[in-house]
PDB file of N, CA, C, O and CB in Angstrom:
ATOM      1  N   MET A   1      -3.537  96.713  74.640  1.00  0.00           N
ATOM      2  CA  MET A   1      -3.848  96.951  75.933  1.00  0.00           C
ATOM      3  C   MET A   1      -5.478  96.285  75.877  1.00  0.00           C
ATOM      4  O   MET A   1      -5.915  95.901  76.961  1.00  0.00           O
ATOM      5  CB  MET A   1      -3.637  98.686  76.351  1.00  0.00           C
ATOM      6  N   ASP A   2      -6.275  96.156  74.798  1.00  0.00           N
ATOM      7  CA  ASP A   2      -7.474  95.803  74.675  1.00  0.00           C
ATOM      8  C   ASP A   2      -7.755  94.185  75.338  1.00  0.00           C
ATOM      9  O   ASP A   2      -8.558  93.725  76.150  1.00  0.00           O
ATOM     10  CB  ASP A   2      -7.751  95.993  73.174  1.00  0.00           C
ATOM     11  N   ASP A   3      -7.004  93.811  74.789  1.00  0.00           N
ATOM     12  CA  ASP A   3      -6.836  92.612  75.417  1.00  0.00           C
ATOM     13  C   ASP A   3      -6.453  92.255  76.777  1.00  0.00           C
ATOM     14  O   ASP A   3      -7.290  91.589  77.386  1.00  0.00           O
ATOM     15  CB  ASP A   3      -6.127  92.117  74.807  1.00  0.00           C
ATOM     16  N   ASN A   4      -5.524  92.508  77.303  1.00  0.00           N
ATOM     17  CA  ASN A   4      -5.636  92.717  79.103  1.00  0.00           C
ATOM     18  C   ASN A   4      -7.290  93.154  79.417  1.00  0.00           C
ATOM     19  O   ASN A   4      -7.687  92.335  80.246  1.00  0.00           O
ATOM     20  CB  ASN A   4      -4.387  94.315  79.782  1.00  0.00           C
ATOM     21  N   LEU A   5      -8.362  94.084  79.092  1.00  0.00           N
ATOM     22  CA  LEU A   5      -8.888  94.726  79.055  1.00  0.00           C
ATOM     23  C   LEU A   5     -10.183  93.365  79.745  1.00  0.00           C
ATOM     24  O   LEU A   5     -10.872  93.295  80.762  1.00  0.00           O
ATOM     25  CB  LEU A   5      -8.715  95.587  77.760  1.00  0.00           C
ATOM     26  N   HIS A   6      -9.942  92.342  78.348  1.00  0.00           N
ATOM     27  CA  HIS A   6     -10.736  91.074  78.720  1.00  0.00           C
ATOM     28  C   HIS A   6     -10.330  89.784  78.832  1.00  0.00           C
ATOM     29  O   HIS A   6     -11.063  88.798  78.904  1.00  0.00           O
ATOM     30  CB  HIS A   6     -11.605  90.911  77.974  1.00  0.00           C
ATOM     31  N   SER A   7      -8.902  89.820  78.846  1.00  0.00           N
ATOM     32  CA  SER A   7      -8.351  88.402  79.689  1.00  0.00           C
ATOM     33  C   SER A   7      -9.175  87.853  80.272  1.00  0.00           C
ATOM     34  O   SER A   7     -10.267  88.374  80.501  1.00  0.00           O
ATOM     35  CB  SER A   7      -7.381  88.484  80.711  1.00  0.00           C
ATOM     36  N   LEU A   8      -8.642  85.919  80.889  1.00  0.00           N
ATOM     37  CA  LEU A   8      -8.892  85.803  81.948  1.00  0.00           C
ATOM     38  C   LEU A   8      -8.818  86.108  83.327  1.00  0.00           C
ATOM     39  O   LEU A   8      -9.719  86.307  84.141  1.00  0.00           O
ATOM     40  CB  LEU A   8      -8.794  85.326  81.843  1.00  0.00           C
ATOM     41  N   PRO A   9      -7.635  86.111  83.443  1.00  0.00           N
ATOM     42  CA  PRO A   9      -7.273  87.311  85.358  1.00  0.00           C
ATOM     43  C   PRO A   9      -7.846  88.051  85.784  1.00  0.00           C
ATOM     44  O   PRO A   9      -8.050  88.344  86.962  1.00  0.00           O
ATOM     45  CB  PRO A   9      -6.231  88.322  85.659  1.00  0.00           C
ATOM     46  N   ARG A  10      -8.431  88.749  84.225  1.00  0.00           N
ATOM     47  CA  ARG A  10      -9.025  90.138  84.408  1.00  0.00           C
ATOM     48  C   ARG A  10     -10.402  89.814  84.820  1.00  0.00           C
ATOM     49  O   ARG A  10     -11.000  90.222  85.816  1.00  0.00           O
ATOM     50  CB  ARG A  10      -8.985  91.106  83.061  1.00  0.00           C
ATOM     51  N   GLN A  11     -10.845  88.945  83.815  1.00  0.00           N
ATOM     52  CA  GLN A  11     -12.824  88.941  84.415  1.00  0.00           C
ATOM     53  C   GLN A  11     -12.440  88.140  85.959  1.00  0.00           C
ATOM     54  O   GLN A  11     -12.685  88.500  87.111  1.00  0.00           O
ATOM     55  CB  GLN A  11     -14.432  87.457  82.997  1.00  0.00           C
ATOM     56  N   LEU A  12     -11.756  86.942  85.441  1.00  0.00           N
ATOM     57  CA  LEU A  12     -11.590  86.668  87.342  1.00  0.00           C
ATOM     58  C   LEU A  12     -11.426  87.311  88.532  1.00  0.00           C
ATOM     59  O   LEU A  12     -11.769  86.843  89.618  1.00  0.00           O
ATOM     60  CB  LEU A  12     -10.682  86.097  87.689  1.00  0.00           C
ATOM     61  N   ILE A  13     -10.862  88.474  88.343  1.00  0.00           N
ATOM     62  CA  ILE A  13     -10.542  89.616  89.620  1.00  0.00           C
ATOM     63  C   ILE A  13     -12.003  90.456  89.602  1.00  0.00           C
ATOM     64  O   ILE A  13     -12.554  90.451  90.702  1.00  0.00           O
ATOM     65  CB  ILE A  13      -8.934  90.894  89.227  1.00  0.00           C
ATOM     66  N   GLU A  14     -12.767  91.220  88.477  1.00  0.00           N
ATOM     67  CA  GLU A  14     -13.612  91.760  88.146  1.00  0.00           C
ATOM     68  C   GLU A  14     -14.838  90.621  88.481  1.00  0.00           C
ATOM     69  O   GLU A  14     -15.580  91.041  89.369  1.00  0.00           O
ATOM     70  CB  GLU A  14     -13.316  92.280  86.830  1.00  0.00           C
ATOM     71  N   LEU A  15     -15.169  89.430  88.027  1.00  0.00           N
ATOM     72  CA  LEU A  15     -16.303  88.556  89.006  1.00  0.00           C
ATOM     73  C   LEU A  15     -16.266  88.158  90.109  1.00  0.00           C
ATOM     74  O   LEU A  15     -17.319  87.769  90.614  1.00  0.00           O
ATOM     75  CB  LEU A  15     -16.633  87.526  88.684  1.00  0.00           C
ATOM     76  N   ARG A  16     -14.909  88.115  90.940  1.00  0.00           N
ATOM     77  CA  ARG A  16     -14.690  87.794  91.936  1.00  0.00           C
ATOM     78  C   ARG A  16     -14.775  89.701  93.497  1.00  0.00           C
ATOM     79  O   ARG A  16     -14.963  89.664  94.714  1.00  0.00           O
ATOM     80  CB  ARG A  16     -13.122  86.830  91.430  1.00  0.00           C
ATOM     81  N   MET A  17     -14.579  90.712  92.739  1.00  0.00           N
ATOM     82  CA  MET A  17     -15.657  91.532  93.166  1.00  0.00           C
ATOM     83  C   MET A  17     -16.863  91.826  93.070  1.00  0.00           C
ATOM     84  O   MET A  17     -17.344  92.620  93.879  1.00  0.00           O
ATOM     85  CB  MET A  17     -15.498  92.197  93.069  1.00  0.00           C
ATOM     86  N   GLU A  18     -17.500  91.363  92.244  1.00  0.00           N
ATOM     87  CA  GLU A  18     -19.050  91.673  92.062  1.00  0.00           C
ATOM     88  C   GLU A  18     -19.922  90.551  92.887  1.00  0.00           C
ATOM     89  O   GLU A  18     -21.120  90.486  93.162  1.00  0.00           O
ATOM     90  CB  GLU A  18     -19.489  91.620  90.343  1.00  0.00           C
ATOM     91  N   HIS A  19     -18.731  89.643  93.178  1.00  0.00           N
ATOM     92  CA  HIS A  19     -19.406  88.647  94.107  1.00  0.00           C
ATOM     93  C   HIS A  19     -19.095  88.906  96.022  1.00  0.00           C
ATOM     94  O   HIS A  19     -19.597  88.262  96.944  1.00  0.00           O
ATOM     95  CB  HIS A  19     -18.706  87.019  93.519  1.00  0.00           C
ATOM     96  N   ALA A  20     -18.295  89.844  96.084  1.00  0.00           N
ATOM     97  CA  ALA A  20     -17.928  90.044  97.361  1.00  0.00           C
ATOM     98  C   ALA A  20     -18.844  91.089  97.704  1.00  0.00           C
ATOM     99  O   ALA A  20     -19.445  91.278  98.762  1.00  0.00           O
ATOM    100  CB  ALA A  20     -16.486  90.348  97.571  1.00  0.00           C
ATOM    101  N   ASP A  21     -18.855  91.984  96.226  1.00  0.00           N
ATOM    102  CA  ASP A  21     -20.171  93.095  96.524  1.00  0.00           C
ATOM    103  C   ASP A  21     -21.533  92.269  96.883  1.00  0.00           C
ATOM    104  O   ASP A  21     -21.941  92.882  97.869  1.00  0.00           O
ATOM    105  CB  ASP A  21     -20.559  94.133  94.983  1.00  0.00           C
ATOM    106  N   LEU A  22     -22.429  91.250  96.636  1.00  0.00           N
ATOM    107  CA  LEU A  22     -23.271  90.732  96.179  1.00  0.00           C
ATOM    108  C   LEU A  22     -23.571  90.178  97.620  1.00  0.00           C
ATOM    109  O   LEU A  22     -24.632  90.424  98.192  1.00  0.00           O
ATOM    110  CB  LEU A  22     -23.005  89.951  94.959  1.00  0.00           C
ATOM    111  N   ASP A  23     -22.639  89.466  98.132  1.00  0.00           N
ATOM    112  CA  ASP A  23     -21.995  89.625  99.888  1.00  0.00           C
ATOM    113  C   ASP A  23     -22.801  90.085 100.630  1.00  0.00           C
ATOM    114  O   ASP A  23     -23.804  89.702 101.232  1.00  0.00           O
ATOM    115  CB  ASP A  23     -20.794  90.570 100.237  1.00  0.00           C
ATOM    116  N   ASP A  24     -22.007  91.314 100.467  1.00  0.00           N
ATOM    117  CA  ASP A  24     -22.445  92.449 100.875  1.00  0.00           C
ATOM    118  C   ASP A  24     -23.550  92.596 101.263  1.00  0.00           C
ATOM    119  O   ASP A  24     -24.020  92.377 102.379  1.00  0.00           O
ATOM    120  CB  ASP A  24     -22.317  93.178 100.203  1.00  0.00           C
ATOM    121  N   LEU A  25     -24.159  93.092 100.067  1.00  0.00           N
ATOM    122  CA  LEU A  25     -25.755  93.237  99.949  1.00  0.00           C
ATOM    123  C   LEU A  25     -26.526  92.113 100.597  1.00  0.00           C
ATOM    124  O   LEU A  25     -27.442  92.396 101.369  1.00  0.00           O
ATOM    125  CB  LEU A  25     -26.221  93.271  98.423  1.00  0.00           C
ATOM    126  N   ILE A  26     -26.170  90.660 100.294  1.00  0.00           N
ATOM    127  CA  ILE A  26     -27.414  89.581 100.951  1.00  0.00           C
ATOM    128  C   ILE A  26     -27.125  89.968 102.507  1.00  0.00           C
ATOM    129  O   ILE A  26     -28.157  90.289 103.097  1.00  0.00           O
ATOM    130  CB  ILE A  26     -27.150  87.521 100.583  1.00  0.00           C
ATOM    131  N   ASP A  27     -26.175  90.000 103.139  1.00  0.00           N
ATOM    132  CA  ASP A  27     -25.715  90.619 104.453  1.00  0.00           C
ATOM    133  C   ASP A  27     -26.834  91.096 104.654  1.00  0.00           C
ATOM    134  O   ASP A  27     -27.917  90.618 104.993  1.00  0.00           O
ATOM    135  CB  ASP A  27     -24.557  91.623 104.560  1.00  0.00           C
ATOM    136  N   ARG A  28     -26.320  92.508 104.310  1.00  0.00           N
ATOM    137  CA  ARG A  28     -26.951  93.341 104.673  1.00  0.00           C
ATOM    138  C   ARG A  28     -28.983  93.431 104.384  1.00  0.00           C
ATOM    139  O   ARG A  28     -29.621  94.086 105.208  1.00  0.00           O
ATOM    140  CB  ARG A  28     -26.052  94.302 104.081  1.00  0.00           C
ATOM    141  N   ALA A  29     -29.223  93.212 104.014  1.00  0.00           N
ATOM    142  CA  ALA A  29     -30.338  92.511 103.062  1.00  0.00           C
ATOM    143  C   ALA A  29     -31.053  91.707 104.498  1.00  0.00           C
ATOM    144  O   ALA A  29     -32.068  92.217 104.972  1.00  0.00           O
ATOM    145  CB  ALA A  29     -29.551  91.218 101.515  1.00  0.00           C
ATOM    146  N   LEU A  30     -30.591  90.708 105.010  1.00  0.00           N
ATOM    147  CA  LEU A  30     -30.268  89.674 105.780  1.00  0.00           C
ATOM    148  C   LEU A  30     -30.818  90.290 107.316  1.00  0.00           C
ATOM    149  O   LEU A  30     -31.425  89.678 108.194  1.00  0.00           O
ATOM    150  CB  LEU A  30     -28.584  89.289 105.602  1.00  0.00           C
ATOM    151  N   PHE A  31     -30.396  91.645 107.293  1.00  0.00           N
ATOM    152  CA  PHE A  31     -30.425  92.193 108.753  1.00  0.00           C
ATOM    153  C   PHE A  31     -31.506  92.988 108.774  1.00  0.00           C
ATOM    154  O   PHE A  31     -32.171  93.394 109.727  1.00  0.00           O
ATOM    155  CB  PHE A  31     -29.187  92.994 109.238  1.00  0.00           C
ATOM    156  N   ASP A  32     -31.604  93.160 107.657  1.00  0.00           N
ATOM    157  CA  ASP A  32     -32.826  94.348 107.048  1.00  0.00           C
ATOM    158  C   ASP A  32     -34.161  93.832 107.191  1.00  0.00           C
ATOM    159  O   ASP A  32     -34.491  93.131 106.234  1.00  0.00           O
ATOM    160  CB  ASP A  32     -32.714  94.727 105.334  1.00  0.00           C
ATOM    161  N   LEU A  33     -35.206  93.987 108.273  1.00  0.00           N
ATOM    162  CA  LEU A  33     -36.438  93.135 108.381  1.00  0.00           C
ATOM    163  C   LEU A  33     -37.577  93.621 107.185  1.00  0.00           C
ATOM    164  O   LEU A  33     -38.549  92.953 106.830  1.00  0.00           O
ATOM    165  CB  LEU A  33     -37.085  93.319 110.004  1.00  0.00           C
ATOM    166  N   ALA A  34     -37.144  95.093 106.621  1.00  0.00           N
ATOM    167  CA  ALA A  34     -37.695  95.361 105.574  1.00  0.00           C
ATOM    168  C   ALA A  34     -37.240  94.662 104.206  1.00  0.00           C
ATOM    169  O   ALA A  34     -37.604  95.095 103.113  1.00  0.00           O
ATOM    170  CB  ALA A  34     -37.613  96.608 105.566  1.00  0.00           C
ATOM    171  N   SER A  35     -36.681  93.907 104.312  1.00  0.00           N
ATOM    172  CA  SER A  35     -35.736  94.049 102.607  1.00  0.00           C
ATOM    173  C   SER A  35     -37.377  93.007 102.451  1.00  0.00           C
ATOM    174  O   SER A  35     -38.352  92.771 103.165  1.00  0.00           O
ATOM    175  CB  SER A  35     -33.263  92.976 102.161  1.00  0.00           C
ATOM    176  N   ASP A  36     -36.829  92.591 100.895  1.00  0.00           N
ATOM    177  CA  ASP A  36     -38.109  91.951 100.639  1.00  0.00           C
ATOM    178  C   ASP A  36     -37.984  90.445 100.063  1.00  0.00           C
ATOM    179  O   ASP A  36     -36.908  90.572  99.480  1.00  0.00           O
ATOM    180  CB  ASP A  36     -38.895  92.851  99.635  1.00  0.00           C
ATOM    181  N   ASP A  37     -38.225  89.604  99.922  1.00  0.00           N
ATOM    182  CA  ASP A  37     -37.553  88.238  99.619  1.00  0.00           C
ATOM    183  C   ASP A  37     -37.447  87.965  98.434  1.00  0.00           C
ATOM    184  O   ASP A  37     -36.632  87.080  98.174  1.00  0.00           O
ATOM    185  CB  ASP A  37     -38.124  87.163 100.110  1.00  0.00           C
ATOM    186  N   LEU A  38     -38.119  88.527  97.406  1.00  0.00           N
ATOM    187  CA  LEU A  38     -38.342  87.936  95.699  1.00  0.00           C
ATOM    188  C   LEU A  38     -36.500  89.039  95.962  1.00  0.00           C
ATOM    189  O   LEU A  38     -35.542  88.266  95.995  1.00  0.00           O
ATOM    190  CB  LEU A  38     -40.471  88.802  94.096  1.00  0.00           C
ATOM    191  N   THR A  39     -36.191  90.206  96.081  1.00  0.00           N
ATOM    192  CA  THR A  39     -34.933  90.536  95.698  1.00  0.00           C
ATOM    193  C   THR A  39     -34.142  89.329  96.197  1.00  0.00           C
ATOM    194  O   THR A  39     -33.937  88.379  95.441  1.00  0.00           O
ATOM    195  CB  THR A  39     -34.472  91.919  96.249  1.00  0.00           C
ATOM    196  N   LEU A  40     -33.657  89.347  97.558  1.00  0.00           N
ATOM    197  CA  LEU A  40     -33.203  89.019  98.429  1.00  0.00           C
ATOM    198  C   LEU A  40     -32.722  87.211  97.453  1.00  0.00           C
ATOM    199  O   LEU A  40     -31.573  86.923  97.115  1.00  0.00           O
ATOM    200  CB  LEU A  40     -34.310  89.308  99.839  1.00  0.00           C
ATOM    201  N   ARG A  41     -33.866  86.383  97.237  1.00  0.00           N
ATOM    202  CA  ARG A  41     -33.682  85.448  96.160  1.00  0.00           C
ATOM    203  C   ARG A  41     -32.820  85.473  94.912  1.00  0.00           C
ATOM    204  O   ARG A  41     -32.007  84.605  94.596  1.00  0.00           O
ATOM    205  CB  ARG A  41     -34.739  85.311  95.749  1.00  0.00           C
ATOM    206  N   ARG A  42     -33.103  86.581  94.246  1.00  0.00           N
ATOM    207  CA  ARG A  42     -32.669  87.290  93.215  1.00  0.00           C
ATOM    208  C   ARG A  42     -31.227  87.351  92.925  1.00  0.00           C
ATOM    209  O   ARG A  42     -30.528  87.058  91.956  1.00  0.00           O
ATOM    210  CB  ARG A  42     -33.119  88.453  93.367  1.00  0.00           C
ATOM    211  N   LEU A  43     -30.987  87.919  94.310  1.00  0.00           N
ATOM    212  CA  LEU A  43     -29.471  88.298  94.895  1.00  0.00           C
ATOM    213  C   LEU A  43     -28.507  87.034  94.642  1.00  0.00           C
ATOM    214  O   LEU A  43     -27.542  86.878  93.893  1.00  0.00           O
ATOM    215  CB  LEU A  43     -29.505  88.645  96.693  1.00  0.00           C
ATOM    216  N   LYS A  44     -29.180  86.162  95.600  1.00  0.00           N
ATOM    217  CA  LYS A  44     -29.193  84.689  96.262  1.00  0.00           C
ATOM    218  C   LYS A  44     -28.712  84.530  93.911  1.00  0.00           C
ATOM    219  O   LYS A  44     -27.798  85.140  93.356  1.00  0.00           O
ATOM    220  CB  LYS A  44     -31.540  83.771  97.495  1.00  0.00           C
ATOM    221  N   LYS A  45     -29.490  83.776  93.372  1.00  0.00           N
ATOM    222  CA  LYS A  45     -29.499  82.937  92.674  1.00  0.00           C
ATOM    223  C   LYS A  45     -28.462  83.768  91.611  1.00  0.00           C
ATOM    224  O   LYS A  45     -27.928  83.050  90.766  1.00  0.00           O
ATOM    225  CB  LYS A  45     -30.922  82.438  92.351  1.00  0.00           C
ATOM    226  N   ARG A  46     -28.028  85.665  91.565  1.00  0.00           N
ATOM    227  CA  ARG A  46     -26.932  86.116  90.867  1.00  0.00           C
ATOM    228  C   ARG A  46     -25.956  85.651  91.528  1.00  0.00           C
ATOM    229  O   ARG A  46     -24.932  85.744  90.852  1.00  0.00           O
ATOM    230  CB  ARG A  46     -26.821  87.442  90.666  1.00  0.00           C
ATOM    231  N   ARG A  47     -25.759  85.151  92.622  1.00  0.00           N
ATOM    232  CA  ARG A  47     -24.456  84.837  93.149  1.00  0.00           C
ATOM    233  C   ARG A  47     -24.110  84.220  92.576  1.00  0.00           C
ATOM    234  O   ARG A  47     -23.242  84.405  91.723  1.00  0.00           O
ATOM    235  CB  ARG A  47     -24.197  84.452  94.164  1.00  0.00           C
ATOM    236  N   LEU A  48     -25.069  82.551  93.028  1.00  0.00           N
ATOM    237  CA  LEU A  48     -24.565  81.308  92.579  1.00  0.00           C
ATOM    238  C   LEU A  48     -24.334  81.971  91.190  1.00  0.00           C
ATOM    239  O   LEU A  48     -23.305  82.559  91.524  1.00  0.00           O
ATOM    240  CB  LEU A  48     -25.583  79.895  92.714  1.00  0.00           C
ATOM    241  N   LEU A  49     -24.484  82.288  90.033  1.00  0.00           N
ATOM    242  CA  LEU A  49     -24.021  82.556  89.235  1.00  0.00           C
ATOM    243  C   LEU A  49     -22.316  82.714  88.469  1.00  0.00           C
ATOM    244  O   LEU A  49     -21.649  82.220  87.561  1.00  0.00           O
ATOM    245  CB  LEU A  49     -24.634  83.208  89.421  1.00  0.00           C
ATOM    246  N   LEU A  50     -22.220  83.758  89.556  1.00  0.00           N
ATOM    247  CA  LEU A  50     -21.283  84.265  89.597  1.00  0.00           C
ATOM    248  C   LEU A  50     -20.407  83.373  90.242  1.00  0.00           C
ATOM    249  O   LEU A  50     -19.375  83.368  89.572  1.00  0.00           O
ATOM    250  CB  LEU A  50     -21.436  85.366  90.018  1.00  0.00           C
ATOM    251  N   ARG A  51     -20.292  82.577  91.254  1.00  0.00           N
ATOM    252  CA  ARG A  51     -19.673  81.566  92.018  1.00  0.00           C
ATOM    253  C   ARG A  51     -19.605  79.980  90.392  1.00  0.00           C
ATOM    254  O   ARG A  51     -18.956  79.127  89.787  1.00  0.00           O
ATOM    255  CB  ARG A  51     -21.022  81.233  93.864  1.00  0.00           C
ATOM    256  N   ASP A  52     -20.331  80.391  90.503  1.00  0.00           N
ATOM    257  CA  ASP A  52     -19.927  78.843  88.603  1.00  0.00           C
ATOM    258  C   ASP A  52     -19.518  79.708  87.839  1.00  0.00           C
ATOM    259  O   ASP A  52     -19.040  79.097  86.883  1.00  0.00           O
ATOM    260  CB  ASP A  52     -21.566  77.770  87.363  1.00  0.00           C
ATOM    261  N   ARG A  53     -19.366  81.295  87.606  1.00  0.00           N
ATOM    262  CA  ARG A  53     -18.745  81.604  85.732  1.00  0.00           C
ATOM    263  C   ARG A  53     -17.157  80.964  86.383  1.00  0.00           C
ATOM    264  O   ARG A  53     -16.377  80.179  85.842  1.00  0.00           O
ATOM    265  CB  ARG A  53     -18.669  84.094  84.833  1.00  0.00           C
ATOM    266  N   ILE A  54     -17.022  81.978  88.391  1.00  0.00           N
ATOM    267  CA  ILE A  54     -15.941  81.918  88.666  1.00  0.00           C
ATOM    268  C   ILE A  54     -14.779  80.859  89.060  1.00  0.00           C
ATOM    269  O   ILE A  54     -13.567  81.051  89.154  1.00  0.00           O
ATOM    270  CB  ILE A  54     -16.111  82.517  89.235  1.00  0.00           C
ATOM    271  N   THR A  55     -15.598  79.586  89.275  1.00  0.00           N
ATOM    272  CA  THR A  55     -15.251  78.317  89.121  1.00  0.00           C
ATOM    273  C   THR A  55     -14.551  78.162  88.182  1.00  0.00           C
ATOM    274  O   THR A  55     -13.356  77.920  88.348  1.00  0.00           O
ATOM    275  CB  THR A  55     -16.115  77.553  89.056  1.00  0.00           C
ATOM    276  N   ARG A  56     -15.224  78.282  86.668  1.00  0.00           N
ATOM    277  CA  ARG A  56     -15.227  77.863  85.665  1.00  0.00           C
ATOM    278  C   ARG A  56     -14.293  78.465  85.144  1.00  0.00           C
ATOM    279  O   ARG A  56     -13.635  77.611  84.549  1.00  0.00           O
ATOM    280  CB  ARG A  56     -16.213  77.847  85.151  1.00  0.00           C
ATOM    281  N   ILE A  57     -13.732  79.681  84.985  1.00  0.00           N
ATOM    282  CA  ILE A  57     -12.553  80.461  84.643  1.00  0.00           C
ATOM    283  C   ILE A  57     -11.333  79.823  85.606  1.00  0.00           C
ATOM    284  O   ILE A  57     -10.441  79.230  84.999  1.00  0.00           O
ATOM    285  CB  ILE A  57     -12.854  82.154  84.920  1.00  0.00           C
ATOM    286  N   GLU A  58     -11.261  79.887  86.695  1.00  0.00           N
ATOM    287  CA  GLU A  58     -10.235  79.022  87.708  1.00  0.00           C
ATOM    288  C   GLU A  58      -9.648  77.189  86.877  1.00  0.00           C
ATOM    289  O   GLU A  58      -8.505  76.731  86.885  1.00  0.00           O
ATOM    290  CB  GLU A  58     -11.469  78.678  89.533  1.00  0.00           C
ATOM    291  N   SER A  59     -11.252  76.379  86.107  1.00  0.00           N
ATOM    292  CA  SER A  59     -10.273  75.419  86.018  1.00  0.00           C
ATOM    293  C   SER A  59      -9.471  75.805  84.566  1.00  0.00           C
ATOM    294  O   SER A  59      -8.463  75.236  84.147  1.00  0.00           O
ATOM    295  CB  SER A  59     -10.984  73.879  86.085  1.00  0.00           C
ATOM    296  N   GLU A  60     -10.249  77.007  83.868  1.00  0.00           N
ATOM    297  CA  GLU A  60      -9.708  76.920  82.542  1.00  0.00           C
ATOM    298  C   GLU A  60      -8.200  77.532  82.709  1.00  0.00           C
ATOM    299  O   GLU A  60      -7.383  77.251  81.832  1.00  0.00           O
ATOM    300  CB  GLU A  60     -10.681  77.758  81.428  1.00  0.00           C
ATOM    301  N   LEU A  61      -7.709  78.553  84.065  1.00  0.00           N
ATOM    302  CA  LEU A  61      -6.490  78.589  83.682  1.00  0.00           C
ATOM    303  C   LEU A  61      -5.413  77.876  84.569  1.00  0.00           C
ATOM    304  O   LEU A  61      -4.381  77.583  83.964  1.00  0.00           O
ATOM    305  CB  LEU A  61      -6.240  79.866  83.514  1.00  0.00           C
ATOM    306  N   GLU A  62      -5.467  77.563  85.827  1.00  0.00           N
ATOM    307  CA  GLU A  62      -5.342  76.135  86.133  1.00  0.00           C
ATOM    308  C   GLU A  62      -5.072  75.228  85.382  1.00  0.00           C
ATOM    309  O   GLU A  62      -5.891  74.842  84.548  1.00  0.00           O
ATOM    310  CB  GLU A  62      -6.204  75.712  86.555  1.00  0.00           C
ATOM    311  N   PRO A  63      -3.640  74.589  85.538  1.00  0.00           N
ATOM    312  CA  PRO A  63      -3.127  73.541  84.586  1.00  0.00           C
ATOM    313  C   PRO A  63      -3.699  72.095  84.770  1.00  0.00           C
ATOM    314  O   PRO A  63      -3.903  71.617  85.886  1.00  0.00           O
ATOM    315  CB  PRO A  63      -1.612  73.466  84.727  1.00  0.00           C
ATOM    316  N   GLN A  64      -3.909  71.526  83.767  1.00  0.00           N
ATOM    317  CA  GLN A  64      -4.618  69.906  84.257  1.00  0.00           C
ATOM    318  C   GLN A  64      -3.803  69.442  84.949  1.00  0.00           C
ATOM    319  O   GLN A  64      -2.696  69.912  85.212  1.00  0.00           O
ATOM    320  CB  GLN A  64      -4.941  68.717  83.200  1.00  0.00           C
ATOM    321  N   ARG A  65      -4.124  68.779  85.197  1.00  0.00           N
ATOM    322  CA  ARG A  65      -3.334  67.251  86.323  1.00  0.00           C
ATOM    323  C   ARG A  65      -3.534  66.470  85.931  1.00  0.00           C
ATOM    324  O   ARG A  65      -4.668  66.151  85.573  1.00  0.00           O
ATOM    325  CB  ARG A  65      -3.639  66.757  87.712  1.00  0.00           C
ATOM    326  N   PRO A  66      -2.363  65.683  85.793  1.00  0.00           N
ATOM    327  CA  PRO A  66      -2.650  63.882  85.773  1.00  0.00           C
ATOM    328  C   PRO A  66      -3.294  63.331  86.580  1.00  0.00           C
ATOM    329  O   PRO A  66      -3.536  63.669  87.739  1.00  0.00           O
ATOM    330  CB  PRO A  66      -1.612  63.015  85.909  1.00  0.00           C
ATOM    331  N   ALA A  67      -3.643  62.354  85.952  1.00  0.00           N
ATOM    332  CA  ALA A  67      -5.203  61.689  86.714  1.00  0.00           C
ATOM    333  C   ALA A  67      -4.054  60.660  87.349  1.00  0.00           C
ATOM    334  O   ALA A  67      -4.390  59.755  88.113  1.00  0.00           O
ATOM    335  CB  ALA A  67      -6.921  60.780  85.423  1.00  0.00           C
TER     336      ALA A  67
END
């Protein structure tokens, strides 16, 4: 059971959920005139790092296609 918690498909789901949450936070911060630019940049950087991890896991899960 513990293996399922750390499986690549499970990690992928969790990363996608976190990425969607960050999208929502960033969208709300863009419309908030009092939002902090530094916080917004950090959120965007975190979202980009998540996107990279998601892409990496997706490539590990997909079978390699012949060239």
